[in-house]
C-alpha positions in Angstrom: 167.5 -31.5 83.3 170.0 -30.4 80.6 171.1 -26.8 81.0 173.4 -24.2 79.7 175.9 -22.9 82.3 176.7 -19.2 82.1 180.3 -18.4 81.6 182.5 -15.3 81.3 182.8 -13.6 78.0 185.2 -15.1 75.5 185.2 -18.5 77.3 184.0 -21.8 76.0 180.3 -22.5 76.6 179.3 -25.4 78.9 176.2 -27.5 78.5 175.5 -29.7 81.5 173.8 -33.0 80.5 171.3 -34.4 83.0 172.4 -38.0 82.3 175.8 -37.1 83.8 174.3 -35.6 87.0 174.2 -37.5 90.3 170.5 -38.2 89.9 170.7 -38.8 86.1 169.2 -42.0 84.7 171.2 -44.7 82.9 174.6 -46.2 83.3 176.5 -43.0 82.4 179.5 -41.5 84.1 178.2 -39.1 86.7 179.7 -36.0 88.4 179.6 -35.8 92.2 177.9 -32.4 91.9 177.2 -29.7 89.3 179.7 -27.3 91.0 182.4 -29.9 90.6 181.5 -30.3 86.9 181.7 -26.6 86.4 185.0 -26.1 88.3 186.5 -29.1 86.4 185.5 -27.5 83.1 186.9 -24.2 84.3 190.3 -25.8 85.1 190.3 -27.3 81.6 189.2 -24.2 79.8 191.5 -21.7 81.7 194.4 -24.1 82.0 194.7 -23.3 85.7 192.7 -23.4 89.0 192.4 -19.7 89.5 190.4 -18.8 86.4 193.1 -16.3 85.4 193.7 -15.4 81.8 196.9 -16.2 79.9 197.4 -19.9 80.2 196.6 -22.3 77.4 193.6 -24.6 77.8 194.3 -28.2 78.7 193.7 -29.7 75.3 194.7 -33.2 74.1 193.7 -34.3 70.6 191.1 -31.5 70.5 189.5 -32.6 73.7 189.5 -30.7 77.0 190.8 -32.3 80.1 190.3 -31.0 83.7 190.7 -32.1 87.3 190.6 -30.6 90.7 193.3 -30.2 93.4 192.8 -30.0 97.1 196.0 -29.5 99.1 198.0 -30.7 96.1 195.9 -34.0 96.0 193.7 -34.8 93.0 190.1 -34.8 94.1 187.5 -37.4 93.1 185.0 -35.8 90.7 182.9 -38.7 89.7 180.7 -41.3 91.5 183.0 -44.2 90.5 186.1 -42.5 91.9 187.0 -40.8 88.6 189.5 -38.0 89.0 189.4 -36.4 85.6 186.8 -34.6 83.5 186.8 -35.4 79.8 185.1 -32.8 77.5 185.0 -34.1 73.9 185.8 -31.7 71.1 182.9 -29.9 69.6 182.0 -30.1 65.9 181.9 -26.3 65.6 183.8 -23.6 67.5 180.5 -22.0 68.6 179.0 -25.2 70.0 178.6 -25.8 73.7 181.0 -28.3 75.3 179.8 -31.0 77.6 181.7 -33.6 79.5 181.8 -36.4 82.1 184.2 -37.9 84.6 186.6 -40.6 83.4 189.7 -42.6 84.4 192.3 -41.8 81.8 194.0 -44.7 79.9 191.4 -47.1 81.1 189.8 -47.9 77.7 191.4 -50.3 75.2 190.3 -48.1 72.3 192.5 -45.3 73.8 189.6 -42.8 73.7 190.6 -41.5 77.2 194.4 -41.3 76.7 196.0 -38.0 77.4 198.8 -36.7 75.3 202.3 -36.8 76.7 202.6 -33.1 76.1 199.7 -32.3 78.3 200.9 -34.7 81.1 204.3 -33.0 80.9 202.7 -29.6 81.2 200.9 -30.6 84.4 204.3 -31.8 85.8 206.1 -28.6 84.7 203.3 -26.4 86.2 203.6 -28.4 89.5 200.1 -29.8 89.5 201.3 -33.5 89.2 204.5 -35.4 89.8 206.2 -37.8 87.5 205.1 -40.6 89.9 201.5 -39.4 89.5 201.8 -39.6 85.7 203.2 -43.1 85.9 200.2 -44.2 87.9 197.7 -42.4 85.6 199.2 -44.0 82.4 198.5 -47.4 83.9 194.8 -46.5 84.1 194.9 -46.3 87.9 193.5 -43.8 90.4 195.8 -41.7 92.4 
């Protein structure tokens, strides 16, 4: 079932779509769990993994991007080994965001390409290495 996820004040609103849940119907990208979806969205929205204020959200071309780290390794967030969450830009600032797991740089239409600026920010912040970025840009899984 589709549902609105409660969030802290002044944060972007999240709408969880049932078609992207583990038991969702159809051939859509699916999250491993709803808590993983929520924490991936939190990392994208807060621009960090601690939900602390002050960092810029992880935005590329208006879209939010998130991922999860476990002992400095990127976790799998989707049922097809996807490691990143893609949250497309909303039409209006007050609209709820929704997203799904993807493998960046894997589409010929470049829909899931991440800007160099955001990739460099992740390296500067110590979340990813230059070697990780080289793999990601090839559309590969870490």
